[in-house]
C-alpha positions in Angstrom: 16.0 10.7 -27.8 12.7 9.0 -27.3 11.0 11.4 -29.7 13.5 10.7 -32.5 13.0 7.0 -32.0 9.3 7.2 -32.2 9.4 9.2 -35.4 11.7 6.6 -37.1 9.9 3.2 -37.5 13.0 1.5 -39.0 15.1 2.5 -36.0 12.4 1.5 -33.6 12.2 -2.0 -35.1 16.0 -2.5 -34.9 15.9 -1.4 -31.2 13.1 -3.8 -30.4 15.1 -6.7 -31.9 18.1 -5.8 -29.7 17.5 -6.7 -26.1 20.5 -4.8 -24.8 19.5 -1.6 -26.6 15.9 -2.0 -25.5 16.9 -2.2 -21.9 18.8 1.1 -22.2 15.8 2.8 -23.8 13.5 1.4 -21.0 15.9 2.8 -18.4 15.9 6.2 -20.2 12.1 6.1 -20.1 12.2 5.4 -16.3 14.5 8.3 -15.9 12.0 10.6 -17.6 9.2 9.4 -15.4 11.4 9.8 -12.3 12.3 13.4 -13.3 8.6 14.2 -13.7 7.9 12.6 -10.3 10.7 14.6 -8.7 9.4 17.8 -10.2 6.0 17.2 -8.6 7.7 16.4 -5.3 9.6 19.7 -5.3 6.4 21.7 -6.0 4.5 19.9 -3.2 7.4 20.2 -0.8 7.7 24.0 -1.3 4.0 24.3 -0.6 4.0 22.0 2.4 7.4 22.7 4.0 5.9 24.8 6.8 3.5 22.1 7.9 4.5 20.5 11.2 5.0 16.7 11.3 1.9 15.0 12.7 3.7 12.4 14.8 5.6 13.5 17.9 9.3 12.9 17.8 10.8 10.4 20.1 13.9 12.5 20.6 16.0 10.6 18.1 17.4 12.9 15.5 17.8 12.2 11.8 20.2 9.4 11.0 23.0 11.4 9.6 25.7 10.3 9.5 25.1 7.5 12.0 22.5 6.7 14.6 25.3 6.6 17.2 26.2 10.3 16.6 22.6 11.6 16.5 20.9 9.6 19.3 21.1 10.8 23.0 23.7 9.3 25.3 21.3 6.6 26.5 19.3 5.7 23.4 17.7 2.6 24.9 16.3 4.6 27.8 15.2 7.4 25.5 13.4 5.0 23.2 11.6 3.2 26.0 10.6 6.5 27.5 9.1 7.7 24.2 7.1 4.4 24.0 6.0 4.3 27.6 2.8 6.2 27.0 1.6 3.7 24.4 -0.7 0.9 25.3 0.2 -2.7 25.7 -1.2 -4.4 22.6 -3.2 -6.9 24.7 -4.6 -4.3 27.1 -6.2 -1.4 25.2 -9.3 0.2 26.8 -12.6 0.0 25.0 -13.4 2.8 22.5 -16.1 5.2 23.6 -17.0 6.6 20.2 -19.0 4.7 17.5 -16.0 4.9 15.2 -12.7 6.7 15.6 -10.3 4.5 13.7 -9.5 1.9 16.3 -12.0 -0.9 16.8 -12.7 -2.8 19.9 -11.4 -6.4 20.3 -14.1 -8.6 18.7 -14.8 -12.3 18.6 -14.1 -13.2 15.0 -13.2 -16.0 12.6 -10.2 -15.6 10.4 -8.8 -17.5 7.4 -5.4 -17.1 5.8 -5.5 -16.9 2.0 -2.6 -18.2 -0.1 -1.1 -15.6 -2.4 -1.7 -15.8 -6.2 -4.6 -17.4 -7.9 -6.1 -18.6 -4.7 -6.7 -15.0 -3.7 -8.6 -14.4 -7.0 -10.7 -17.5 -6.4 -11.5 -16.5 -2.9 -12.5 -12.9 -3.9 -14.9 -14.2 -6.6 -16.4 -16.8 -4.3 -17.1 -14.1 -1.7 -18.7 -11.9 -4.3 -20.9 -14.8 -5.4 -22.0 -15.1 -1.8 -23.4 -11.5 -1.7 -27.1 -11.0 -1.2 -27.6 -7.4 -0.1 -24.5 -5.2 -0.5 -20.8 -5.1 -1.6 -18.4 -2.3 -0.5 -15.2 -2.8 -2.5 -12.3 -0.4 -2.1 -9.0 -0.8 -4.0 -6.1 1.5 -4.7 -5.6 0.2 -8.2 -8.1 -1.4 -10.6 -6.6 -1.9 -14.1 -8.4 -2.3 -17.4 -6.8 -5.7 -18.0 -8.2 -9.3 -18.0 -8.6 -9.4 -14.2 -10.2 -5.9 -14.1 -12.7 -7.0 -16.8 -13.6 -10.2 -14.9 -14.2 -8.2 -11.7 -16.3 -5.6 -13.7 -18.4 -8.4 -15.1 -19.0 -9.9 -11.7 -20.0 -6.5 -10.2 -22.4 -5.9 -13.0 -23.9 -9.3 -12.5 -24.4 -8.6 -8.8 -26.2 -5.3 -9.7 -28.5 -7.2 -12.0 -29.4 -9.5 -9.1 -30.4 -6.5 -7.0 -27.2 -6.2 -4.9 -26.1 -2.7 -3.9 -22.5 -2.4 -5.3 -20.3 0.5 -4.3 -16.7 0.7 -5.7 -14.2 3.1 -4.2 -11.0 3.6 -6.2 -8.3 6.2 -5.4 -8.2 9.0 -7.9 -4.6 8.4 -8.7 -5.6 5.1 -10.4 -3.7 4.3 -13.7 -4.9 7.1 -16.1 -4.8 5.0 -19.2 -7.7 4.6 -21.6 -8.4 1.0 -20.6 -8.9 1.8 -16.9 -11.0 4.9 -17.8 -13.2 2.9 -20.1 -13.6 0.2 -17.5 -14.9 2.6 -14.8 -17.3 4.4 -17.3 -18.5 0.9 -18.3 -19.2 0.0 -14.7 -21.0 3.3 -14.0 -23.2 2.8 -17.1 -24.4 -0.6 -15.7 -25.4 0.7 -12.3 -22.2 0.2 -10.2 -21.7 3.2 -8.0 -18.1 4.2 -8.7 -16.6 6.7 -6.2 -13.3 8.5 -5.9 -12.3 8.0 -9.5 -12.6 10.8 -12.0 -11.5 10.7 -15.7 -7.9 11.9 -15.9 -8.7 14.9 -18.2 -11.2 16.1 -15.6 -8.6 15.7 -12.8 -6.0 17.7 -14.7 -8.5 20.4 -15.6 -9.7 20.6 -12.0 -6.2 20.8 -10.7 -5.2 23.6 -13.1 -8.4 25.5 -12.2 -7.7 25.1 -8.5 -4.1 26.3 -8.8 -5.2 29.3 -10.9 -7.7 30.3 -8.2 -5.0 29.9 -5.5 -2.6 32.1 -7.4 -5.3 34.7 -7.8 -6.1 34.5 -4.1 -9.6 33.1 -4.4 -11.4 29.9 -3.6 -10.2 26.9 -1.7 -10.3 26.3 2.0 -7.3 28.3 3.2 -7.4 31.9 4.4 -4.8 33.0 1.8 -3.0 31.7 -1.3 -0.2 30.0 0.6 -2.7 28.2 2.9 -4.7 27.0 -0.1 -1.6 25.8 -1.9 -0.7 23.8 1.2 -4.2 22.3 1.3 -3.8 21.4 -2.4 -0.4 19.8 -1.9 -1.7 17.8 1.1 -4.8 16.6 -0.7 -3.0 15.6 -3.9 -0.4 13.6 -1.8 -3.1 11.9 0.3 -4.1 8.5 -1.1 -6.9 6.1 -0.2 -4.6 3.1 0.0 -6.8 0.6 1.7 -7.8 -2.7 0.0 -11.0 -4.0 1.6 -14.1 -5.9 0.4 -17.1 -5.9 2.7 -20.1 -8.1 1.8 -23.5 -8.1 3.5 -22.4 -6.1 6.5 -26.1 -5.3 7.2 -27.1 -8.9 7.7 -26.3 -10.3 11.2 -24.3 -13.5 11.1 -23.7 -13.2 7.3 -21.2 -10.4 6.9 -17.7 -11.1 5.6 -14.6 -9.1 4.8 -11.5 -9.8 2.6 -8.6 -7.4 3.1 -4.9 -7.0 2.9 -2.5 -5.6 0.2 -3.9 -7.0 -3.0 -5.2 -4.6 -5.7 -7.2 -5.6 -8.8 -4.9 -6.3 -11.7 -3.3 -9.3 -13.4 0.0 -9.2 -11.5 -1.5 -9.6 -8.1 -3.1 -13.0 -9.0 -0.3 -14.6 -11.0 -2.0 -14.0 -14.3 0.7 -13.5 -16.9 0.1 -12.3 -20.5 3.8 -12.2 -21.4 6.5 -14.3 -19.8 8.6 -11.3 -18.8 5.9 -9.5 -16.9 6.5 -8.8 -13.2 4.3 -10.6 -10.8 3.5 -9.5 -7.2 3.6 -11.6 -4.1 0.9 -10.3 -1.7 -1.1 -11.3 1.4 -4.8 -11.2 2.1 -7.0 -12.6 4.9 -10.8 -13.2 5.2 -12.6 -12.2 8.4 -16.1 -13.0 9.7 -17.8 -11.6 12.8 -20.5 -8.9 13.0 -18.3 -6.6 15.1 -15.3 -6.3 12.9 -17.3 -6.5 9.7 -19.3 -3.5 11.0 -16.1 -1.6 11.7 -14.8 -2.3 8.2 -18.1 -1.1 6.7 -17.9 2.1 8.8 -14.3 2.7 7.6 -15.4 2.4 4.0 -18.4 4.7 4.6 -16.1 7.3 6.3 -13.8 7.3 3.3 -16.8 7.6 1.0 -18.1 10.6 3.0 -14.7 12.3 2.8 -14.4 11.8 -1.0 -18.0 12.9 -1.6 -17.5 16.1 0.4 -14.2 16.8 -1.4 -15.8 16.3 -4.9 -18.7 18.6 -4.0 -16.1 21.5 -4.2 -14.8 20.3 -7.5 -15.2 23.0 -10.2 -15.5 20.4 -12.9 -18.0 18.2 -11.1 -20.7 19.1 -13.6 -18.4 18.2 -16.5 -17.6 14.9 -14.8 -21.3 14.1 -14.4 -22.0 15.0 -18.0 -19.2 12.6 -19.1 -20.6 9.8 -17.0 -24.1 10.5 -18.3 -22.9 10.2 -21.9 -21.1 7.0 -21.0 -24.4 5.5 -19.8 -25.8 6.0 -23.2 -22.7 4.7 -25.1 -21.8 1.6 -23.0 -25.3 0.9 -22.0 -26.3 0.5 -25.7 -24.2 -2.6 -26.0 -21.0 -1.0 -27.4 -17.8 -3.0 -26.7 -15.7 -1.6 -23.8 -12.7 -1.4 -26.1 -10.1 -3.2 -23.9 -7.2 -5.0 -25.6 -7.5 -8.3 -23.8 -5.5 -11.6 -24.2 -7.7 -14.6 -24.8 -5.3 -17.0 -23.0 -5.2 -14.7 -19.9 -9.0 -14.4 -19.9 -9.2 -18.2 -19.8 -6.8 -18.4 -16.9 -8.8 -15.7 -15.0 -12.0 -17.6 -15.7 -10.5 -20.9 -14.6 -9.2 -19.3 -11.4 -12.6 -17.7 -10.7 -14.5 -20.9 -11.0 -12.2 -23.0 -8.8 -13.0 -24.0 -5.2 -10.7 -23.0 -2.4 -11.3 -24.5 1.1 -10.5 -21.9 3.7 -9.3 -23.1 7.1 -11.2 -21.0 9.7 -10.2 -20.4 13.3 -11.8 -18.4 16.1 -9.8 -15.6 17.6 -9.9 -12.1 19.0 -9.4 -9.4 16.3 -9.8 -5.7 15.7 -9.6 -3.3 12.9 -7.1 -0.4 12.9 -7.9 2.5 10.5 -5.1 5.0 9.7 -6.4 8.4 8.5 -3.8 11.2 8.5 -6.3 13.8 7.2 -8.2 13.3 10.5 -4.9 13.3 12.5 -5.4 9.6 13.3 -2.1 7.7 13.0 -3.3 4.5 14.5 -1.3 1.9 12.6 2.2 3.1 13.4 1.2 3.7 17.0 0.0 0.1 17.3 3.2 -1.2 15.6 5.4 0.8 18.0 3.4 -0.5 21.0 3.6 -4.1 19.8 7.4 -3.8 19.3 7.8 -2.2 22.7 5.9 -5.1 24.3 7.7 -7.9 22.4 9.8 -10.2 24.5 11.2 -12.8 22.1 10.7 -12.1 18.4 9.4 -9.5 15.9 8.9 -10.4 12.2 8.3 -7.5 9.8 7.4 -8.3 6.1 7.0 -5.2 4.0 7.8 -4.2 0.4 8.9 -0.7 1.3 11.1 -0.2 4.4 12.0 3.4 5.2 11.5 3.4 9.0 10.5 6.6 10.9 12.7 7.8 13.8 10.2 6.3 16.2 10.3 3.0 14.4 14.2 3.0 14.4 14.2 3.7 18.2 11.7 1.0 18.9 13.5 -1.6 16.9 16.9 -0.8 18.4 15.5 -0.8 21.9 13.8 -4.2 21.4 17.0 -5.8 19.9 19.1 -4.5 22.8 16.9 -6.2 25.3 17.3 -9.5 23.5 14.3 -9.5 21.1 15.1 -11.1 17.7 14.2 -8.7 15.0 13.7 -10.1 11.5 12.9 -7.9 8.5 12.0 -9.0 4.9 11.8 -6.4 2.2 12.5 -6.0 -1.5 15.9 -5.9 -3.0 16.5 -3.0 -5.5 16.2 -5.5 -8.4 12.9 -7.0 -7.1 11.2 -3.8 -6.0 8.9 -1.8 -8.2 10.4 1.5 -6.8 14.2 1.3 -6.8 14.4 4.8 -5.3 12.5 3.6 -2.2 14.7 0.5 -1.8 17.8 2.6 -2.2 16.7 5.1 0.5 15.7 2.2 2.8 19.2 0.7 2.5 20.6 3.9 4.0 19.2 2.7 7.4 20.6 -0.8 7.4 24.1 0.1 8.6 22.7 2.0 11.6 20.3 -0.7 12.6 23.0 -3.4 12.5 25.6 -1.2 14.2 23.4 0.0 17.0 22.3 -3.6 17.8 25.7 -5.3 17.7 26.9 -6.8 20.9 29.8 -4.4 21.0 27.4 -1.4 20.8 24.3 -2.7 22.5 25.6 -4.9 25.3 25.7 -8.6 26.0 21.9 -9.0 25.6 21.7 -7.3 22.3 20.7 -9.3 19.2 21.8 -7.8 15.9 18.8 -7.0 13.6 18.4 -9.4 10.6 17.5 -7.9 7.3 16.6 -10.1 4.4 16.1 -8.8 0.8 13.6 -10.6 -1.4 15.0 -11.6 -4.8 11.9 -13.1 -6.4 9.9 -16.3 -6.4 11.4 -19.0 -8.7 7.9 -20.4 -9.2 7.0 -17.3 -11.2 9.5 -18.4 -13.9 10.7 -15.4 -15.9 8.3 -13.1 -14.0 9.9 -13.7 -10.6 8.0 -11.0 -8.9 8.1 -8.2 -6.3 7.2 -8.6 -2.7 4.0 -6.7 -1.9 2.8 -8.4 1.3 2.5 -6.3 4.4 2.3 -8.3 7.7 4.0 -8.5 11.1 4.2 -11.1 13.8 5.0 -10.4 17.5 6.2 -13.3 19.8 4.2 -15.7 17.6 1.1 -14.5 19.5 0.0 -11.4 17.7 -0.3 -10.6 14.0 -0.9 -7.5 11.8 -2.1 -7.9 8.2 -3.2 -5.0 6.0 -2.2 -2.3 3.5 0.3 -0.3 5.7 3.8 0.2 4.2 6.7 0.9 6.5 7.5 4.2 4.8 6.8 7.9 5.4 4.0 8.0 2.8 1.9 5.5 4.6 2.8 7.1 7.9 2.1 10.7 7.0 -0.2 10.8 3.9 -2.1 7.6 3.2 -5.3 6.1 4.5 -4.5 2.5 5.5 -6.3 -0.4 7.3 -4.9 -3.3 9.3 -6.4 -6.2 11.2 -4.7 -7.0 14.5 -5.4 -10.5 15.8 -4.2 -13.2 18.3 -5.2 -16.0 15.9 -2.6 -18.7 16.4 -3.4 -20.5 13.2 -3.0 -17.3 11.1 0.3 -16.6 13.0 1.6 -20.1 12.2 0.7 -19.6 8.5 2.4 -16.3 8.4 5.6 -17.5 10.1 5.7 -20.5 7.7 5.4 -18.2 4.8 8.0 -15.8 6.1 10.4 -18.7 6.7 10.0 -19.9 3.1 10.2 -16.4 1.6 13.3 -15.3 3.6 15.2 -18.5 2.9 17.6 -19.6 0.1 16.3 -19.3 -3.4 13.9 -16.4 -2.5 15.9 -13.9 -0.4 19.5 -13.2 0.8 20.5 -11.9 4.2 22.3 -8.6 4.3 25.7 -8.6 6.1 27.2 -5.7 8.0 30.0 -5.7 5.4 27.5 -5.2 2.6 25.9 -2.2 4.3 29.2 -0.3 4.2 28.9 -0.1 0.4 25.4 1.3 0.4 26.6 4.7 1.5 29.7 4.7 -0.8 30.1 6.0 -4.3 31.0 9.2 -6.1 30.1 12.6 -4.8 27.3 12.8 -7.3 25.9 9.4 -6.2 26.1 10.5 -2.6 24.3 13.8 -3.4 21.6 11.9 -5.3 21.0 9.6 -2.3 21.0 12.7 0.0 18.3 14.3 -2.1 16.2 11.1 -2.2 16.4 10.9 1.6 15.3 14.5 1.9 12.2 13.7 -0.2 11.6 10.2 1.2 8.1 11.2 2.4 7.0 11.7 -1.2 8.5 8.5 -2.7 
C-alpha cells in the first residue's frame, strides 16, 4: 500500500489533506516498522535462547496467569529472603578496586535541573566552562537544530584547545542528517567514538554473519557461539547520558547526567506544533571523587568500544570515509542539514540564557551498570533500597516492565506498610506502545497481591499513575522520559536506567545515588505535580481487569510481546 501511494503524487496529496486518512497511513507505517523490529527480535532470540539469565532468580515464577498462583505459599518471606543478601543502601562497604562499577560514597555538591530549555541552557553553560577536557556520552544525537548547536559548541571548544571526546551509541538514528553531523564533527577535530556510518554497520554485520555461517572468525568456538556473541553485541546498547568536564583539574571538575539525549524534543524545541516533546530529568554534580568515577566510567566504555571496533572487518573503509569527510567538510562545504530558522533562534536564545542552579552539599555515589561485564549494579541497588524502605517508595520511569525480583521486592514492601507510588507512561503518551502494553500486564498482579484482603492488615495497595502529557507543551503534550526514584524522602536515584528488561539485561546505564535532601524535595515536588490531575490518571483495580481481556488474537499478541519483552 505504501509503495502505491508513493508512486502516485495525486493520491499522496489527497491523503496529506485528509487527517483521518493520514493517521491510518502513519499507523500502517508503524506496523511495518514493528514487523521489522519483531523479525530482528526473533533472529536474536533464536541465537541467544540458550544463554542463561545473568540475574539470579528470587524464586518467584513468571506472572502467568497471576502472581498468586505462581508465587510460593509465603511470598513475603520468600521475597525478603531473596533480598537479605543485598546491602543496606546507607551501609555499603568501601570498594577495594579502582573502578568496578560501584563508586564509594563521596562528598559532593548537587543541583537539580528543571526539565526543558533550562536543561539546554545548563548544558551549554557547562561546556563554556571547559578548560581542559570534555567527555560527552549520549545515546542519541540527531542532526537537527539542537544537534547542530551542540556540534558548533564542541568545534568551538576544540579551536580553544580543549580535548573533546564524543561517544555515541552505534544504534544512533541512521538518517543522512545525523551521519553528516558526525562526519562534520570529526572533520573539525572532535573525537567521535562508537558511531559508524550506517552503510558500514550494515556491511560489517553482513560480513560477520557470513563468516559465522561459514564457521570462521568471531570470538566463539563455533558458529553457534559466534552467533550468540553477535546477537548479544547487537542488542547491547551504551545507554548512558553523561557529560564530564575538566575531570583532570582538582576542584574544577563537573558532571551533568540523567536521561536527556541531544535532540530538539528533549529541550522543548518545537519545529512543528504537533511534534512530540519529552519530559526528562538531569542533575549536575561537583566533587573530585564522583567526577573522577564518571570519567572512569566513560573511559571504560571507550576502551570497550575501541577494542570491539578493532575487530571490525570494515574498519579501514570507515577510516577512509572519515578521512574523505575531513577534506569535504573541512573545506568549508555546508553540512547539508535541513534546519528551521525559527527553531535555530529558539535554541540560540536558550543557549545564551542564564540559569541559577541551587547547590547543596550531600553524600553521593555513581552506580555503573554494565551487563557485558556481568555488573548488574543499578537493579541490585534499587532492590536493596526498596527492601530497606520503611515509609514510601516513589518510582518515576517511562518504561515499566518489572523483573521478577522487582515484583517481589515491591510486593514485600507494600505488605509491610510501605506506600509504593509508580508513575509511568500511558499507551497514548509513550513512544513505544508495545512496552506500555506489556507493562500493563503486571498492574493487576501488583494491585491484587498488595490489597488488604490478600496482603494483610498492614498492606498498602500499590498506586500506579499513567502520564498523559504536559498541557504546557500545547499540541505537543509529550512523553515522560525521566528516570528517578525516591526512598523514604531520604535517598534518591537519578540516571538513565529504565525499569525494563532491556536496561536490566543488555544496556550500559549510569545512576547517581544521593542523600541530598534538597534534590529529594525537588523530585518529590515534581512527582506530585506530574502524577496529579491534568498530567496523569491513577489506575484503578477495575481498569486492570480489562488489560488482559480481548479477542483470542489480541491475547496471543500480548502473550508474544510478553515473551519477547527483553528485546522491546
